[in-house]
N, C-alpha and C positions, 0 to 999 in steps of 0.2 A: 504494500500500500504506500509506504514511504517512498519507494523507488518510483512508483507510478506518479505520485504527486510531484516529485522533483523533476521528472521528465516533462510533465505538463507545464510546470513553472518555467523550465528552461525554454520550452517551445514558445511560451507566451512572451518571455523576455525577448527572444529572437524576433518574434513577429512585431512586437511593439517597436523594437529598435529599427527594424526594416521600414516600418511605417513612418517613423520620425526621421529617417535618414534623408539627407539632401540628395535628391536624384539627379541634380545637375552636375555634370562632370567638370573637372578642372581642365582648363584650356591653356595650352602653352603656345605662344606665338614665336615663330622663328625670328631671330634678331634682325634679319634682313627685311622683315615685313612689319616692323613696329612703327615706321614713319609713314605718314600719308603722302600719296603721290601729289604732285603739283597739278593744277588745273590744265596747264599746257600739256603735260604728259597724258592726262586722261583724254583730252580732246584729240591728241595725236592718235591714240589707240582707237578711239571711236571712228575717226576718219579712215584709218587703215582698214578697219573692219568693213565699213561701208564701201570703200573702193574695191576691196577684194571679194566680199560676199554680198554686196549690195544691201546689207542689213547690219544692224547692231542690236544686241540683246544683252541686257544686264545679267541674265542668268548664265551667260557664257563666260563671264569674267571671274577672276579669283576673288577670294574674300578680302584681300587687302585693297584691290581695285575698287570694289563696291563700297567698302568702308571709307576709302579716301574720297569718293564722290559724295557720299553722305556728309562727310566732314566739310567738304567744300560747298555743300548745299545747305548750310545752316543747321546741320545735324538732323534734318527732317527726312524720314523714310516712309514709304507707303508699302504696306503688306497686304497683298491680295491672298486670301486664304480660302480653303475649301477642300473637299475630298477628291476633286478632279479639276482639270483645267477649265471646264465649263460650269463649275459650281460657283457662279457669280451672283446669283439672285437669292437674297436672304429669304424671300417668301417660299422658295423651293428648296431650302437648305435647313432641315430640322436641327442639325447639330451646330449651326453657325455660332451660337453664343458659347457653347462649350469649347469649340475649337479656338475662337478668339481669345477666351480666357486663358487657355493653355499657352498660347503664344505670348500673351501679356505677362504671364507668370515667368516665362523664360526671360523676358526683357527686365522685369522687376529684379530677378535674381542677379543678373550680370551687371545691370546698371546700378543696383543698390538704391533705387528710388521708389517712391510711392507712385501709384497710377496717375494721380493728378499732375505729376511732374513728367509724365511719359506720354500720355495720350493727348493728342491735339484734337482729333475728331474720329468718330466711328460712324461710318455711313449707314443711314437708315434703310436703304434699299439694296445696297451691294455688299458683298462679303469683302470689305476692305477697311483698314484702319490706318490712320496717319499717326506716326509716333516720333518722339525725339530719341535718338540713339547717339551716344558718345563713344562707347567702347567697342573695339574690334572683336572682343570676345563675344559680345552680344550678336554681332553679325554672324560669326562662325556658328554659334549655337542655334540660331534661328534657321540657318540654311540647312541644318540637319533634319528639320521637321518635315514630316510627310504631308503636312497640311499647307505648305507654302505654294501658292500658285505663281506668284511673282513677288519679288522683293526689290524695290528700286529706290534710289534717291528721289525725293519729292521736289527739291528746290535747287538741283544742280542746273545752272544756267549755261548750257552748251554754247549758245550764241554770244552771250555776254562775256564768256571766257575765251572767245575766239577773236584774236586781234584783227583779222580782215573784216569781220562783221562790224566791229567797233569803228573801224576806219570808214567803211561804206556808209554807216549811219551818221557819222560825224558831218557828212555833207548833205544830209537830208535824204529823203526817200520818196519814191513815186507812188501815186495812188493806183498804179497798175500792178502792184506786186502782192501775191497772196500767200506766200510761204516763206520758207527759210531764205534769208539773204537780205531782207528788208522789212521794215515795220509795216509797209503797205498803207500808211496813213497820209492824209493830206486834205486840207480844206479848200484847195484851189478850184477854180472853175475855168471853163474855156468855151468860147463861142463855137458852135458847131458849123462845120463846112456843109453847105446845102447839099453836097453830093452824098453826104453820109446819112441822110434820112429822107423819108417820104411823108408828107403830111396826110393824115387820115382823119376821117370824121371822129369827133366834132372839130377838133383842131389840135390833134396830138402828133408827135413826131415818132414814126416807126423807124427804128434803126435799120441801117442797110443789112446788117447780119440777119435780121428776121426774115428778109426775103430770100436769103441764101438757104434757109431751112423751111421755107414755105409756111411760116408762122401766120402771116396775115391771111393767107388762104384758109388755114386751119380755123381761124376765128369764125368762119361761116358755120362751123360745126360745134365749136366749143370756145368758151372764154374763161374756163376754169371755175365757173360758179359752183358753189357747194363744197369745194375742196379747200382744205386748210394747209398752207405751207408753213413749216417752222424754219426760221433762219437763225443759225447759230453763228454769231459774228461779234462785232463791236457795238451793236445797237443801232438805233435810228436817230438822226439829227432832230432835235426839237425845233430847228429852224427850217425844216422842209415840210410844209403843210400838206403836200400831196401824199406824203407817207404818214400823215397824222389826221388833222381835222378835215382835210379835203380828200381823204382816201376814197370817198365816194364822190366822184366828179365826172361830168360828161357821161360816157356810156358805162361807167363803173358804178353800180348801184347795189344796195342791199347787202353789203359785205362788211366785215369787221377787221380791225387791226388791234392787236394787243401787244404791249411792249413790257418786257421784264428785264431785270438786272440781277445777275448772279456773280458778277465779278467784284472781288474785294480789292480795292486799291490801297494796299498797305504792305509794309515790309515785314509786318509781324504775322506769322502763320496762324496764330490763334485768333486773329481778328476776324470777325464774321459780318461786319457791316458793309453792305455793298454800296457802290457809288451810283446806283440807279440804272435805268434802262437807256439813258441818252447816249448816243454815239459821241465819243470824244476823240475819234480817229478819222472818220470819214468813210472808211471801207465798208462798214456794215450798211450805211445808207445807200451806197452804190449797189450792193448786192440785193437789198430789198427792192430797190427801184427796178433793176433788171427783171427780177422774178415777177413782181406784182404791182408796179406803179399803175395808177388809173389811166384809162383811156380818156384823157382830160380835154377840156376846152381851152386850156391855158397856153397852148403852143409848146408843151414840154414833152419829153420822151415818155412813151408808154411802155409798160412791162409786158412780158410774154403772157402771163395769166392775169389779165387785167380785171377779172371779176372773182378771183380767188380770195379767200380769207388769208390773213397773215398773222403769224405770231413770231415776234423776234426776241432774241435773248442777247443782251450784252454780256458775253461770257469771258471776254479778255480785253486787254487794253490795246492790243494790235494783233496782227495775224500770225506772229511767230509765237507759238505756244511754249514759251521758255520760262518755266518757273512754277512755283506752287499754286499761286492764286489763279494764273491763267489756266493751268491744267485742271485744277479743281472746278473752276467756273464752267469749262467745257463739259466736264463730266456731269455736273449738276444740271446743265442745260439739256443734255441728251436724256437724262433720267426724267426730268420734268416733262419733256416733249413725249417721251415714251409713255408716261402716265396720263397724257392728255388724249382721251379717246377721239377728239375731233381732228387731231393732226394725222394726216396721211403721209406727208412728204417732209423730209428734213434735208436742208441744204447747208453745207458748211464749206466755206472757202478759206479755211485756215488749216494749219497743220504743223508738223514737226518732221525732222528727217529720219527719226526712228521711233519705234513704238513706245507709248506711254501706257502702262498697265491700267491706270484708273480710267483713262479716256477709252481704252479698248473695252473695259467693262461697261462704260456708259453707252457706247455704240452697240454692243451686244445686247444690252438691256432694251434699248429702243427697238432694235431689230426684232427681238423676241416678242415685242408688242405689235408687230406687223407693219412697222414704218418702212417706207422706201427711202433710203439714205443716199444722198449724192455728196461726194467730197472731191475737192480740187486735187488734181494729180500733181501739182507743184509748179511754182513760178520762181525763177531766180534771176537776180540781176547782178549778183556779185560772186561770192566764192563757193556757192553750193551747186554749181552747174553739174558736178559729177554725180549728183544724187538722181536716182530714177524717180519712180512714183513714190511720193511722200506718204507719211502716215497722217490720218487714218484711211486715206484713199486706198492704201495698199491692203486693207483688210478685206476678207471675203464678204463681209456683211455690207460693205460700202460699194457704191457704183462710182468708179473713178472717171473723171472727165478732164480733158485738156483742150487747149486752143490750137487751131491751125490757121494757116494763111488762106486768104480769100481764094475761092475756086479750087481748093485742094482738100483732101481728107488725110493726107499723109506728109504734110510739110508743117512742122510745128512752128508756132509763133516764135519770135526772137528770144523770148524769155520763158517759154513753156517747157515743161518736162514731158517725156514720153516713156513708154516701157510696156512690158508684157501685161501689166495689170490694168492698163487703161481700157475702159469699156466704150466710151463715146468721145466724139470730138465736136467742137463748135467752131465755125469760121468766125474769127473775131479780130483779125488783123488784115487790113486792106493791102492788096498786092503792090499797089503803086505808091500811095501816100503813106502807108504804114499806120494810118489812123485806126483806132480800135472802136469800141462800142459806145454810142451816145447814152448818157444816163442823166438822171436828176442829180444835181450836186448837193452839197451840204446845206446851202442856203436857198431860200425861196427864189424862184424865177431865174435860177442859174443852172447851167448845164456843164457837163464835163465828159471826158472820154475815160473809159476804164477797160483794161485788157487782162491778158494772162489767163491761166486756168480758173481764176476766180470768177470772171464773168461767164466763162464757158459753163461752169458748174451751175450758177444761178439760172442761166438760160435753160439748161437741161432740166432743172427742177421745175421751171415754169412749163416746159413742154409736157413733162409728166403730169402736171396738174390739168392740162388740157385733155390729155388722154383719159385720166381718171374721172374727170367731170363728164366726159362723153359716155363713160361706162362705169357708173357709180357703184354697181354691184360687183365689180371685178376685185380680185385680190392684188396684192403687191406684185406677185409673180406674173400675173396676167398682163398687168400694165407694162412691166419691164420687158416681157416677151414681145409685146406689140411694138415697143420702141426699138427693140433689136431688129425685128422683121422689117422695120421701116428705115433701116440704115444702110449705108454704102456697102459694107462688106458681108452682110448677112448671107448665108449662115456660117461662113468661115471667118473668124476674127483675123484682123491684121496683126502681125507680131508686135507692132509698136503702138498702133492706134485703135485697137479693139474693133468695134463694129462700125466705126467711122461716124460720118455726119448723119444726123437724124433728119428725116423728111417729116415735119410735123403734120403736113396734110395727109400723108399716107397713114400716119399713126392714129389719126382721129376718124378715118374713114372705115 
């Protein structure tokens, strides 16, 4: 009896000891890996990866590299978690809270801090959390977890850390750029050449490019009525009434425009106060104008889907999604549009040269809700011309669009990207003058020209609205299939320019 009691006592002590034992292993870092890499060294490696493999992925770098980028990015990291690579939706992930807590326990142990000193935000809809990490040991321990979908620096500014980019933007930037290489911002206006538009009733200017895609002819069948387009960009100017109080003007009637702001203009990651829906860049106003400006009586440019409803999100300060608040804003915009049952089409003419996990989650979330998503293939005016199709246009869930020269479907515009992931092209650069697409400018009664894959994307989103309005019971896939069937190269995609130019008239017939 005594022996049996002692045995049970010994087993109990062992069990209790094992329960109280710290299950986190000691981590030793090689002496050569204890210092953080410089931003220049990090950027050089990123550029080398993109040049050789046409992509860069944080999951492919070693622990020291990832930790270094987190350090150079204000110690902020995003952890996408789940049981598989597609386990991004919290509503479909029953173990999300348990998994998140397990990862936070690891961070707490190695950082030696309370949760309020670690967690910046935990997404309500997606399986991701933004955290502060200082120690390399934490990075090493987290990357051993089976529940990590991605683990990335959240505020590492690739472009800001790149000397050529800083130099190109020191001299200002053009409103024709939609991706890496320039901010894409500008309040300037320009008087339109009469050869670049045709006046249509009641007194609107139809851009030359619309005729190259038979858009005016398609208006006999559809004007986009009943379809809602969501534009993720820099917002809409409060000084452009045609995209606000006069959204219903001329032949544009009975439709709505809503403007939201999800961009936080702050250097502090924990700040959550947005700066509102108003465009402070100019780019977003141009994109919204191309997609859905009214068929007005004011002598101003008309949009493709001039009777479509519009919802815009100010999601970033400019088109280069470089930093925590820009990337967070875009993610939040896609989630919000995904949750809006009225929205059928999402257009975004912004991007980054490599994947951002939280934006990828946002795009997938919106796609899972049945949205048809168009993204710009890329526009560069400086040092990123070596990049192919940018992110998120490179995603399978996105329809990638680029711009081509007038009367061609396979000669890209001077600043446009091309590549195997392009789906459609839009003629947006005149062959002789080089002029691009007429749009409503930042200020009332002023016009401008805008180009690149930005305007090509917004134009394509407008065409999709025409098709969907003509066929309101169709699914996203049916709309997309009809657009493909109405394009230059269907059924065999061109290696660099996808299905080519869309014939809007065929698409709505």
